[in-house]
MIZAGU-307755 format. One record per residue: x, y negated, z of N, C-alpha, C in turn; residue in one letter. Coordinates in steps of 0.05 Angstrom, whole numbers, plus 5000, padded with zeros to 4 digits. Example, Ala and Ser with C-alpha at 12.3 -4.5 7.8 and 13.67 -1.06 7.14 Angstrom:
// residues 2
526451145156524650905156526450665156a/525750455142527350215143525849995157s/
// end
This chain:
// residues 434
134918654112132418384122132818234095m/130618064090130217794073131617584078a/132717414066134417094072132216954081n/131216924113129716784111131316564133i/131516264142132016174153129415974169v/129716044199127415954209128115644227a/127115464225128015284227126215214267i/127415164282125115204307125715014332v/124514914352125814644364122614684378g/123414484400120914294416119414154394r/117914004404116113784382117413564377p/117313414355118013164341120913184352n/122813364329126213294339126413294315v/125613304286124913274262125813474242g/124213764248124913984242124413994211k/121613874208120113854180121813654158s/124013514175125013284167127613464158t/128313574161130213854157129614034138l/126314094138125814244120125314204094f/125313924093124013804068126713734056n/128913684070131513664062132713864050r/132214124061134114444050133014414028l/130114474018127714574010128714363980v/129614103985129713873967126013793955e/124313753971122113673966120413573991e/118313363994116913334008114813504020r/115013764024112813984021112013974054d/114113934071113213914097111113624109a/108813604117108213374126110213224153i/110912994151112012884169110512594188i/111112614211109112454223110212404248d/110612054260111212094279109012244306n/108312294306105112424321106712744331q/107012764354108213054360105613284351s/106413474343104113694336104413694303g/103913544289103713504265103213864245v/106213994251106114184240104714584260t/103114604247101714784263102514984257r/101315204225102715324223106115434209d/106815654200108715664194108915624159r/110815454148111115304133113215374112h/113515514095115315694077115315544047y/119415534049119615404019122715514015g/123115453986125815523971127915373982q/130715453991132815303984134715403977a/137015343967139515403961142015333964e/144115493971146415323976149115563973w/150915393953153115623940152615783933v/150915773916149415983901148216183905g/147616153935145316333947143516243958k/140616353950137516323956137316383978p/135216213990134516314017132016174022f/129216214036126716164052127616084070t/126715834070127015644099123615674109v/123615704145120815664148120615524170i/118115254167118515054180116615194199d/116715094223114815194248114214934271t/111514974275111014814300113014684325g/112514524331114514494367113014694382g/115114754393114914964413114114824444y/112714884459112314834489110715024503v/112815054523111815264542109715174566t/108115324576106815274604103715044602g/103215084573101114924563099115124551s/096914944562093715124557092315034531e/093514844518093214684499092314964483d/089914954462089015284439090515134420i/091014904407093914954384095914964399f/097614934423100414884432100915274437e/098215404445098815704452098815854435a/097715744403098215874384100815814371a/101615604368103715464358106015614369i/105515724391108115864406108416144391r/105316284388105816524376106616564352e/106016294341107416304303111016284301q/111616064325114416094330116416344326v/115416474346115016744356115216944335e/113816974318113117054300115617044275i/115916754269117516664252120516734258a/121216714290124616874302125117094284i/122117364295122717554288122717664261r/121417414245122217434215125017404206e/126317174218128217014202130517264208a/132717204185135417204191137817074209k/137016764198137916574218136516394224v/137116264247136416094260136915834268i/135615554262137115354267135215274290l/136215204307135015094333135514724335f/133614614330133914274337133014264361v/134814084361134713794382134613494375v/134813414396134013124389136712894397d/138712904385140412674392140112434407c/137712314391137012014410135812004431q/133612204434133112394458135012464490t/136512644476138012774492136813094505g/138313114512137813504528135713444549l/133213584543130413644559130113844569t/127813834586127314134595125614304581g/124714194550123614414544126414484526l/128914304521130214494495130814664512d/131814724539132614924558131315144554k/128715094561127115274568126315464533d/126715314513126415434492129815564480f/131415484499133415574492134115944510s/132515904529132716194550131116374525r/129016224509127216404495129116524470v/130116344461132516474442134616654448l/136016704481137416914479136317204484r/134217134472132517404475132517544443h/133317384429134217454398136617534389t/137817734376140717794367140517614338d/139317414331139717334306141317144317k/143617044291145616734291143816584301p/144416474323143916134326145115954326v/144115684301145715474297144215244311y/144915084334143814824347144614644325v/142214424318142614274305141014064318v/144113844326144013554335142713444322a/139713354308138913164289138912924307n/138312764278138712444285141312344299k/142812414287146112304296145712124269a/144211884271144911684251147411524247d/148711484284150711324273152211564297n/155211314299157411454320156811504341t/155811324354154511364377152611634385e/150511644362148811864369150412134361a/152612114343153712404342155212474361m/156712184385158312264408154712444426y/153412344425151612374443150512734438m/151412844407150413124415152313304427a/154813194438156013404456154413444484s/153013314496150513404508149613744509e/149213754479147914004480149414284485f/152214134487153614374499152914584528y/151214454541151614554559148614774558e/147414804529146114994529146515274520l/149915344524152315494523152215594491g/151815494474153015514450155215424443y/156715564424159715524417160315304402d/158715264391158715024372156614824368k/155214574359154314484359154414254340i/152314204318151914144294150013864286y/151013684295150913374293150513344261p/147413304254146513214228144413014227v/144212864205141912664197140212814178s/138012884189136013014171135012874151a/134412594157133512404143135512384116m/138812244120140212254103141612444091s/142012654103142712824098146412894106g/147712754133150012744130150212894161s/151913134154152913234172151413524157g/149213614141148413784139150114064119s/152913934100153914074091155114254105g/156514164133159314444149156314624161e/154114534166152314724181151214874162l/150314824133149714994110151815154105l/154915134102157215284103158015454121d/157015454144156415634159154515834160d/153015694162149815864160150116114137m/151215994113151516124090152916394100s/154216404102156016634115153816864129q/151316864129149716934146147717084121h/148117024086145916934074146817134053i/146117354042146817574016146717443990d/147817443980148617303947145317483932p/145017313917141817413892142617613872p/141317843882141517993859141218003825e/143118153811143318063787140418153773d/138718243782135718323767134318043772d/133017843737131517623757128917743763e/128117633774125317673790123217613779a/120317773768119017653756117017523761p/115617303742113817203756111417303771e/111617103799109017243807106417073816i/103817183804101417013800101316853821p/099816643825099416533860095816443852r/094916513879093016563893092316323907i/090416073913090515963916087515963937s/087215933961084815883974084115693978v/081715543970081715243978078715233981v/078315013988076014894009073914754029g/073014654038072114414053073114554077r/073414324096074614554128072414624136p/073714894153071715064180070315254158n/070915384130069415534116069915834121v/071915864133074216104138076416234118g/078115994108080415974093082716194110k/083016074132084416174138084516504160s/082316504160080916904174081816974150s/080516844121081417094092083317134089f/085516894094088416944096088817304103v/088617124134090417344155088917614147n/086917564149085117924141087518104119l/086417934102088517984068091618044081l/093017904086095618014096095818124124l/094418224136094118374168096218284183n/095617914187098017844205097517554209q/097017474229096517064236097916994228e/098616924193099416764189098816534196r/097116454181095116154195093816154221s/094215944234092215894265090215924251i/088715964268085215974265083515944290v/082015654297080715594314078015504300t/075715404316072615344302073115084303n/075214914304076414644309076014594272i/074514434256075214354235078414284232a/078914294205082614144205083814244213g/083714544228086714694240088714714222t/088714834200090814854175091314504166t/093314454170094814194150096014324131r/098014454131100114474109098414754096d/099614724064099714964053100315184061s/099615404061101515614074101615944054v/103715914042103816094031104716384042d/104016664030104216944040104517094015g/105917314022105717523993103617744009h/103317843978101318023986101318223956y/100318453966100818733946097918833945n/095818813930093618973926093419073897a/092519313886090919343866092919393845f/095519503860097919523841099019223827g/098319043847099918703833100718663860k/102218503853104218343876103618013874e/103017843890101917573886102917453909f/102417223902102916973930099516853927i/099616883963096916793969096816513987l/095916343985096816113987093615914011t/093515904038091815794052092015554052d/090315374049090715034048088714954071t/088814604067088614514090084914434085a/082914444096079914354083080414074068g/079214084045078913844027075813784032i/076613504044074813344058073613094034r/071513004031071712694006072812444030r/074012384013074712034022074811944043k/072411894048071611714055071211814092a/071212124094071612254118074312394131k/075812264109079112234120080212064130v/080512044157080611824178084411814188s/085212014179087512044202089712104179e/092111954184093911924160095312264147n/095012384182096012714173094212864152i/091912864160090113014136089512844122e/089812614117089612504081092112654070f/095012644086097512804071096313134067y/095013244082094513564094092413584062s/090113424050088113374031090513374009v/093013214006094113183981096013473977l/096413534002098613823993096514083987r/093314033992090814283981091014203954a/090413953946090913893918093913933913i/096513943913098314053911097914323895k/096614543920096914723920095414853896a/093414723886090814823862092714743840i/093714483842095814493811098214743805e/099414743826101614973825100515193822n/097715303830096815563832095115723796s/095416053796094816043773092116133777d/090316173803087916223812086716063837v/084415953833084015813861080715973872c/080516113893077916133898077416013914i/075115873909073415643913071915793937v/072815703962071115883989068015723998m/065615713997064015554006062715694026i/061215444044060115634068056715644064d/056515944059053115984054051115894070a/052515864095050115744113048815434096t/050715254085050915064075050314974048r/051115214028050415223998052415093988g/052615003959054814863943053714553946l/055314393963055314153963056814013936e/056113753939057513583927060613633929a/061313653957064713643954065513933946q/064414143949064714403932065514323894d/063614183883063314143867066214003856l/067113793867068913673870072013753868n/071414043883073914213885074114293862i/071414423856071914593831072514443805i/072214113811072913993774075614003787f/076813993811080313983805081014233789q/079914403803081414723790080714663761a/077914473757078514613721079914353700q/080114143718081913923709084614063707k/085814203720087714263709088414583704h/085314663696086314933674086215143688k/085215173719085615463742084015613728k/085015843741082516103732081116093752g/078216083759076815983788075216213794i/073916373815072016453826071416273857i/067916233857067116173885067016483897i/067416393927067716553942065316483970m/062616573971060616453987061816714013m/062216504027062816604058060616634076n/060716764097058416724120056316834106k/055517104081053817104079052817264099w/053017414110052217584128049717484152d/050617184152048416954165045616894148l/047116884115043716904099042217094095i/043417304096041317634083039617624107e/040217544131038017534156035417324142k/035617174128033516984129032117034098e/033017304092031717504058032117314038n/034817164037035517014013036717223991n/035617243970037917443948039717323943t/041817513934044117373922043817313895a/042617423872041617303851040417063848k/037617043874037116713877038916443879e/040916493892042716393891044016343880v/045516543871047016463844046716353820e/043716363815041816273798042915993799a/042215853826041815713831044515463830e/046715653837049015533836049815543801i/049415773791049915813758049615483746k/045315473753044415183757045514873751g/047814813774049214793785051414643770k/052714863768055114903757055014853720l/052914903708052214873675053214573659a/055114613647055414833628057015013635p/058314963654061615073659060815273681n/058815503673057915773687058516033684d/061716073676062616213667064516313695y/064516163724065116243742064416413758i/065416753759063516873781064016743812p/061716953820060816853843061217063863i/062317153898062317273902061717293938i/059717403943058117353970059017573985f/060417414010062517554024062017454047t/063117594073063217644104066517724114s/067217464121069917544125069717634157v/067717564172067017674201067917934198l/065418074177064818384175066118494152t/068018344147069818434124068418514098k/065918364093064418494074064418404046q/065918634025066818443998069018304000r/070618284018072218074021074118174000v/075418443996077118563985076818633945f/073418583945072818523925073118253905k/073217983928073417723916076817733915a/078417853923081817853910081318023886i/080618283881081018393855078718263839e/076918103850076417923824078417773809k/079717513840081517303827083317463812a/084917733818086517933804085317893769i/083218013767081417943742082117793729d/081217513744081717263731083917193719v/085517263739088317183732089817383704y/088617593700089117693670087317633649e/084417513664084017383631085817143624n/086317063645088016783634089416793622r/091017033621093917113615093917223591t/091717303578091317493564092317443533k/092917503513093417473482091217603465k/090317543456087317583427089617693399i/089617843392091017903363089117723346a/090117573336089317463312086917603294t/087717853290086118013265083918043283s/084118113311081518133320079617843323k/080817713334080317423332078317313302l/080117273286078517293259075517553253n/076417673257073617933257071617803278e/071117823290070117743310068817393309a/070117283307068916953304068016953277m/069716993252069216893226065517013216l/064917303229063117383223061117233244a/060917103273059616893289059216693272e/060616573255061016313249058816323221i/059616533210058116643178054916633187e/054416783207051616803215050616533230r/051316383248050916123243053315923246t/053115863220055115583212054615363224p/056715193224056814833239054014803212p/052714553231051214403204053414163191p/051414023169053013993161053013683170s/054613433154054113083170054912933142v/052812883142054412593121054412773087k/052913023082053513163073055213323066g/057713263087059613473088059713723098k/059713923072059414203086062114333112y/061114373121063914493141064614743143i/067114823126068115103124070215153145k/069715413168071815493178072915703178i/075415723160077515913155078616063167k/079515963195081616183205080816043231y/082016243252082316243281084816313293v/087016203302088116343317089816233348t/090416393366090316353395092916173396q/093415993410095415833409097115923431l/100815873427102116073449102515793476p/100815823492100815753513099315873537t/100115683562098915873592096515943588y/094615763588092515743578090215803557t/088416033559086416073531086815803521p/087815733493086915523467087015743444t/084715633429084415713407084615453385f/085615523362085215343343083115433316a/081015303310080215383293080415143264f/081215353240082015173219080215103200f/079614783197076714823176078414583160c/075514533149075914283116075314113127n/074013943154072513683157072613663188h/075013703201074913753239073113553244p/072813293237072813063249069613073256k/068313223233065013243226064013523247y/065013613252064513833278064113723304v/060913813312060213643332061113813359k/060413703389061713723406060014003419e/056714093402055514303413055614453396s/057714443379057814683364061514773367y/062414633383065814703402064314943423v/061914833440061215013462060515203442r/058915223421057415513409060115723409f/062815543393064915713395066015833424l/065415733440067415833462065115963473e/063615953473061416163491061116433470n/062316483441062516643426064916773439r/066716613444069516703450069216923468l/067616743496067316933522065917153519r/063617163503062217353497064117723489k/065617513464067617763447069517823473h/070117673484073817763492073417673518f/071617713541071317673566074217463581n/072817053586074017103595073216953627f/071517093638070617013656071916883679e/071316573692072816513704075616323697g/075216313673077916213661077515973642v/078015713643077615503626078515573604p/076915483583078015513550078015263540i/080515253525081215003506080415043482n/078414993458078115003428078614753416v/079314723392080014563378080614573349f/078614403330078914313301081414263285l/082414423273084714263255083914313222r/085114143216085114083187086614303169k/085814503152087414703139088214573119k/
// end
């Protein structure tokens, strides 16, 4: 079994604060409002040289008909099944509640080791109050302050006994593919379909996903991490603090990804906020594909994909190198084509072109269409090479680099794309003094 530690408990006991403490980052959203965390949220942690995966979960509530709380219960139960160790978080300040007792009965059905974490033990009085939780029937209670880290060392020492040490072989780098877009375009449904499990909660309510949720996926002989993200709205539309932080998480997911699948609602078309999201991915030099979802609703109106694609390419110009896939997650139409294209874009982003091939192709193009002279200066490009960067970057060496116009730089980029297929990938072109 994988080294997975699940953090569970009723709402608002500090599970996300403990998660952030363990992963040593502010990955999970924290707010005083109950029910902030909805999906299973994963992070990486390490203790005494043993790495493990931490799952943050939503607050477990029984007897509720609320659509979110029912879905959260399912998410928590999945996390318990996935985990090797369970951290059952309770609240020293509030004391033992009926919800704690109800959830303790749920945990009685698992054979996994359970550690009761009495959180918010921020002072001596609160630490004494933690003894109340012995009523739950566990042999030991761990008073901690997730906010300050106090008491967490003993908990981690004991918990780490169940964590396997790392293998000697270094794990290969796994590509990260993020699914981004406006709220309610079908991102979570797409990720759940690919992963074949309910990793993210799906409803018709915009803004259901609040954190960025990772999942491992294997397809076409490749292993990669697929990230579902919160919908990104315009700033003027973001009214809650929680949604504001969700948007920040989505933007962070873009920064951490290799390829972004920008999902667009085909019934609404390419809007200004979609262009802003694409710009964010371009700014960070990420691979990009556009996934036009809900295409099954458009085809009935006799709109052809070629017409819509031409319209989108026109709006994207001059950055019209981004592939467009027309899909329907509901009918599973071309959804696997979208992920296959994302893998192709990743390979385009990481490809290295031999210097001999570069010069053979590009110097011939330059000879046919040389750069125009400026102020009587004749520009001679003599050599081109790819620089050792993660994003495709090319240096053209010439006698007068400062006189090469931007339009000719775009010409060089277009010729590179023609010869070496950088579909979906921003590339950098620099002129250097020879």
